[in-house]
C-alpha positions as CSV (number, residue, x, y, z in Angstrom):
1,M,-22.1,-13.8,17.7
2,S,-19.7,-11.5,15.8
3,T,-20.5,-7.8,15.7
4,R,-18.3,-7.3,12.6
5,P,-20.2,-6.1,9.5
6,P,-20.4,-8.7,6.7
7,R,-18.1,-6.7,4.4
8,Y,-15.4,-6.7,7.0
9,L,-15.7,-10.5,7.5
10,S,-15.5,-11.1,3.7
11,R,-12.5,-8.8,3.5
12,R,-10.7,-10.6,6.4
13,A,-11.5,-14.0,4.9
14,F,-10.0,-12.8,1.5
15,D,-6.9,-11.5,3.3
16,L,-6.3,-14.9,4.9
17,V,-7.2,-17.1,2.0
18,V,-5.0,-15.1,-0.4
19,G,-2.5,-13.6,2.0
20,I,-1.3,-16.8,3.6
21,P,-0.2,-18.5,0.3
22,L,1.4,-15.2,-0.8
23,A,3.3,-14.8,2.5
24,L,4.6,-18.4,2.2
25,V,5.8,-17.8,-1.4
26,A,7.3,-14.4,-0.5
27,L,9.1,-15.6,2.7
28,P,12.1,-17.2,0.9
29,L,12.4,-14.2,-1.4
30,V,12.4,-11.8,1.6
31,L,15.1,-13.8,3.3
32,L,17.2,-13.9,0.2
33,F,16.8,-10.2,-0.4
34,A,17.5,-9.4,3.2
35,A,20.7,-11.4,3.2
36,I,22.0,-9.5,0.1
37,L,20.9,-6.1,1.4
38,A,22.6,-6.8,4.8
39,V,25.9,-7.4,3.0
40,R,25.3,-4.5,0.7
41,F,24.5,-1.9,3.4
42,R,26.3,-3.5,6.3
43,A,23.2,-2.7,8.4
44,N,19.9,-4.2,9.3
45,P,18.2,-5.0,6.0
46,F,14.8,-4.2,7.5
47,F,13.4,-0.9,8.9
48,V,10.0,0.1,10.2
49,H,7.9,3.1,9.4
50,N,5.4,4.4,11.8
51,R,2.3,5.4,9.8
52,I,-1.4,6.2,10.2
53,G,-3.6,3.1,10.0
54,Y,-7.2,2.0,10.4
55,G,-9.2,4.5,12.5
56,G,-6.2,6.9,12.7
57,R,-4.2,4.5,14.9
58,S,-0.5,4.2,14.7
59,L,0.7,1.4,12.3
60,A,4.2,0.0,12.2
61,V,5.0,-0.8,8.5
62,P,8.1,-3.1,7.9
63,K,10.0,-2.7,4.7
64,L,13.2,-4.0,3.1
65,R,16.0,-1.4,3.2
66,T,16.6,0.1,-0.2
67,L,18.3,3.4,0.8
68,A,21.6,4.0,2.5
69,P,21.4,3.7,6.3
70,T,22.2,7.4,6.6
71,T,19.0,8.4,4.8
72,N,16.3,9.8,6.9
73,P,13.6,7.1,6.7
74,Y,10.8,9.7,6.9
75,T,12.1,11.7,3.9
76,H,9.3,11.3,1.4
77,K,10.2,10.6,-2.3
78,W,8.8,14.0,-3.5
79,S,11.4,16.0,-1.6
80,G,14.2,15.4,-4.1
81,E,16.5,14.4,-1.3
82,I,16.4,10.7,-1.9
83,Q,19.3,9.2,-3.8
84,P,18.2,5.9,-5.4
85,E,20.7,3.0,-4.9
86,P,21.7,1.1,-8.0
87,G,21.3,-2.6,-8.5
88,L,19.0,-4.7,-6.3
89,P,18.0,-1.9,-3.9
90,G,16.9,0.3,-6.8
91,W,15.0,-2.5,-8.4
92,L,13.2,-3.5,-5.2
93,R,12.2,0.1,-4.7
94,R,10.9,0.6,-8.3
95,S,8.9,-2.6,-8.3
96,H,7.7,-2.0,-4.7
97,L,8.9,-5.5,-3.7
98,D,10.6,-3.9,-0.8
99,E,7.1,-4.0,0.8
100,L,6.9,-7.8,0.8
101,P,7.5,-8.1,4.6
102,Q,4.1,-6.5,5.0
103,L,2.4,-9.7,3.9
104,L,3.1,-11.1,7.4
105,Q,1.1,-8.2,8.9
106,V,-1.8,-9.2,6.6
107,I,-2.0,-12.6,8.4
108,T,-2.1,-10.9,11.8
109,G,-4.7,-8.5,10.7
110,R,-2.6,-5.3,11.2
111,I,-3.1,-4.4,7.5
112,S,-5.1,-5.7,4.5
113,L,-3.8,-6.9,1.2
114,V,-5.7,-4.0,-0.6
115,G,-6.6,-0.6,0.8
116,P,-5.6,3.0,1.0
117,R,-1.8,3.5,1.4
118,P,-0.9,4.1,5.1
119,R,0.6,7.6,5.2
120,M,3.5,8.8,7.3
121,E,2.3,11.2,10.0
122,C,4.6,14.0,8.7
123,E,3.3,13.5,5.2
124,S,-0.3,13.7,6.4
125,A,0.4,16.9,8.3
126,E,2.2,18.6,5.3
127,H,-0.2,17.6,2.5
128,G,-3.3,16.3,4.2
129,D,-6.9,17.4,4.3
130,E,-8.5,16.5,7.6
131,D,-11.7,15.3,6.0
132,F,-9.9,13.3,3.4
133,E,-7.6,11.7,6.0
134,E,-10.6,10.8,8.1
135,I,-12.4,9.2,5.2
136,R,-9.4,7.1,4.0
137,T,-8.9,5.6,7.5
138,R,-12.4,4.3,7.8
139,I,-11.2,1.0,6.4
140,P,-8.0,-0.9,7.0
141,Q,-5.0,0.3,5.1
142,G,-3.5,-1.9,2.4
143,C,-0.2,-3.3,1.0
144,T,-1.4,-2.2,-2.4
145,G,-4.3,-0.2,-3.7
146,L,-5.6,1.8,-6.6
147,W,-3.4,4.9,-6.0
148,Q,-0.4,2.6,-5.3
149,I,-0.5,1.1,-8.8
150,S,-1.5,4.3,-10.7
151,R,0.7,7.0,-12.4
152,A,-0.6,9.4,-9.8
153,R,1.9,7.7,-7.4
154,A,4.5,10.0,-8.8
155,E,2.8,12.9,-6.9
156,P,1.7,13.4,-3.3
157,L,-1.3,11.3,-2.5
158,A,-3.4,14.4,-1.6
159,N,-3.1,15.6,-5.2
160,H,-5.2,12.7,-6.4
161,P,-7.8,11.8,-3.8
162,E,-10.1,10.3,-6.4
163,F,-8.3,6.9,-6.2
164,D,-8.9,6.4,-2.5
165,L,-12.4,7.8,-2.6
166,L,-13.4,5.5,-5.5
167,Y,-11.9,2.5,-3.7
168,I,-13.5,3.2,-0.3
169,A,-16.9,3.6,-1.8
170,N,-16.6,0.5,-3.9
171,H,-14.3,-2.0,-2.2
172,S,-15.2,-5.6,-2.6
173,V,-13.6,-9.0,-3.0
174,L,-13.9,-8.7,-6.8
175,L,-12.3,-5.2,-6.9
176,D,-9.5,-6.4,-4.5
177,S,-8.8,-9.4,-6.8
178,W,-8.6,-7.1,-9.8
179,I,-6.2,-4.7,-8.0
180,L,-4.0,-7.6,-6.9
181,W,-3.8,-8.8,-10.5
182,R,-2.9,-5.3,-11.7
183,T,-0.3,-5.0,-8.9
184,F,1.4,-8.1,-10.3
185,R,1.3,-6.6,-13.8
186,K,2.8,-3.4,-12.5
187,A,5.6,-5.2,-10.6
188,V,6.5,-7.3,-13.6
189,F,5.7,-5.2,-16.6
190,D,5.4,-1.7,-15.1
191,H,1.8,-1.3,-16.2
192,H,0.0,1.5,-14.5
193,V,-3.7,2.0,-13.8
194,D,-5.9,5.0,-14.6
195,I,-9.4,5.5,-13.3
196,D,-10.9,4.7,-16.7
197,D,-9.1,1.3,-16.7
198,I,-11.3,0.0,-13.9
199,P,-14.2,-2.1,-15.3
200,R,-17.5,-0.4,-14.5
201,W,-19.1,-3.6,-13.5
202,L,-16.7,-3.7,-10.5
203,L,-18.0,-0.4,-9.2
204,R,-21.3,0.2,-7.3
205,D,-20.8,4.0,-7.4
206,P,-18.5,4.9,-10.3
207,D,-19.0,8.6,-9.9
208,C,-18.1,8.8,-6.2
209,A,-14.5,10.0,-6.9
210,R,-16.0,13.2,-8.4
211,T,-18.2,13.8,-5.3
212,P,-16.1,13.5,-2.2
213,A,-18.8,14.8,0.1
214,A,-20.9,11.8,-0.8
215,S,-18.2,9.5,0.5
């Protein structure tokens, strides 16, 4: 008999039912983009970030290369040191389609479709609050999430903990489905999400983002 809580099992079932078709659709695109990027950069079109995952464990996050190979892969975007590449690399980076390879990790259970963004260790050390970091790793990290599709993404994650706190207290299959739909809209139409955009009926505790201690 499984010792996993029911919410974990429903989350895993959702990841497989939705994630497998998405991965199959994304695979030809990933291969096409990888071929173009390999020619463009004359380097491996993929790279891997080591980040903090579920339970604080190390998580290898694969991405398509969108920056010059000489760029430090652990330079975060708020440093001002990143020089965006024009054309396909820049578009992949802006639309976050450079993260499509992570869909394969969803199938293996290393990451979820939806969840808090897995942070780089250096980023967590520089900007993190230990209590907030512990809270946000209580559930599997995600390919997308509330913070990832919000305007707050333009600032360090620690500046806007309300998105992760709200999600962690309210995560469900319905909320995950809504976030995936809004992720699609952001990738195609660049539509961002604010806290007030989330339908109240999707939230068990809509005020939790204002009371972190209760999370």
